[in-house]
N, C-alpha and C positions, 0 to 999 in steps of 0.2 A: 648519263651513266645508266646502264641497264641493271636490273635486279640480279642478285646473286643466283647462281644455279642451285636448284633444289634437288635433293636426293628423294626419289619417290618413297613415300611413307611405307609402302609394302616391302620394299627392299631393306629399309632401315630396320623394320620389325623382324624380318627374316634373319638378317645378320646379327641383330641384337639377341634374338632367341638362341641362335647357334652358339654364340660366344658366351653368353651368360649361363649356358648349361654346363660349362667347363668350371672346374673348381677354382675358387678365389679370384675370378675375373672381375676387374673393375672397368668402368667406362669413364673416359675423359671426353668432353665435348668442347671443341674449339669453335666458338660462334663468331670469330672475327672474320666473317664472310666478306668477300669482295665480289665485284661483278664477275670476276674470272673464276671463282670457285665457291663451293657450298660450305656449309657447316662440316667440319671434319669430326668423325666419330672414331676415337681410338679405343680399342679394347686391349687392356693391359693385364699382365700377370706380374705382380710385384713391381709395379711402376715401369715396366718395359713393354712397349707395344708389340703385339704379335699380329695385330689385324687393324687396318686403317680403312675406313670407308669415306670416300669423298666423291664429289662430282665437279665437273667443269664444263665450260662451253667449248665444243669442238670448233674448228675453223669453219665448218659448214653451218654453224649456228645452232646445231642440235646439242642437247645436254648429253654428257657421257658420265655414267656412274662407274667408278672403279674401286676395286677392293685390292689393297696392297697387303701381301702376306709374306712371311718368311718361308724359304724353301731350301732344302739341302741342295748342294751343287748339282748332283746327278738328276734330281727331280726337276730343278729349275731348267737345266739344259733340255731335258725331255719335253717339258711344257713349252718352252720357247720354240723348239723345233716344230711344234704343232701349229704355231702362228696364232692368229686371232681366235679366241679372245685373250690369249696370253701375250704379255709384252714385258720387256725389261723395265725395271723400276729405277727411278733416279734416287730412290731412298737407300740403295746399297746393293752390293753384289749378292747378298743372301736373300734378296726379295724379288717378288714377281708381282706384276700388276695384272689383274683380271678384269676385263670389261664385263659388266653385268648387263644383260639384255633380257628380253622376253624369252629367249631361247636358252637361258642359263640352265646348266645341269646342276641343280641344287644339291644333289647327293655328292657330286664331285666337289662342290664348294664346301660342304660339311667336312669331307675328308681333308681338304687343303687347310681349312681353318684349324682342325684338330692337329694336323701335323705341324702347323706353324706354332700352335700352343705348346706342343711337346718340345719344340726346339728351345724354348725359354723357361718352361716350368721346371721347378725342382723335381727330383726323382720321386719324392713322396707324393706329389700331386699327380704326376703322370701315372704312377702305380694305381691311383684311384680309377683311371680310365680303363685299366686292364682288368678290373674286377668284374 
């Protein structure tokens, strides 16, 4: 049995920093790793996940790091129309999976993380983002 797939530490730190900059975000870490996937990092607002970071081994044998976010239907459709690095998520019709690579646009990721947060956060918390 091969070792679990690891998420690169620099990616964990970037996503962690983006998410924890938002009001009242908590982190859940699922360390029940298998050889098929990594530790899952779930970033939550009021015990509901708005951002999930995970990695798994692609059929080519290479590790793939994926960020799963919530997206409004029109935004989700527009991102899926762009193709890679955006993919449908099995987590639900209001989610999108983004493959993170060396070429990732981190400003776009920041915007997507913030929008995902806004979809779940109470109005009083989203108002803090607009100040």
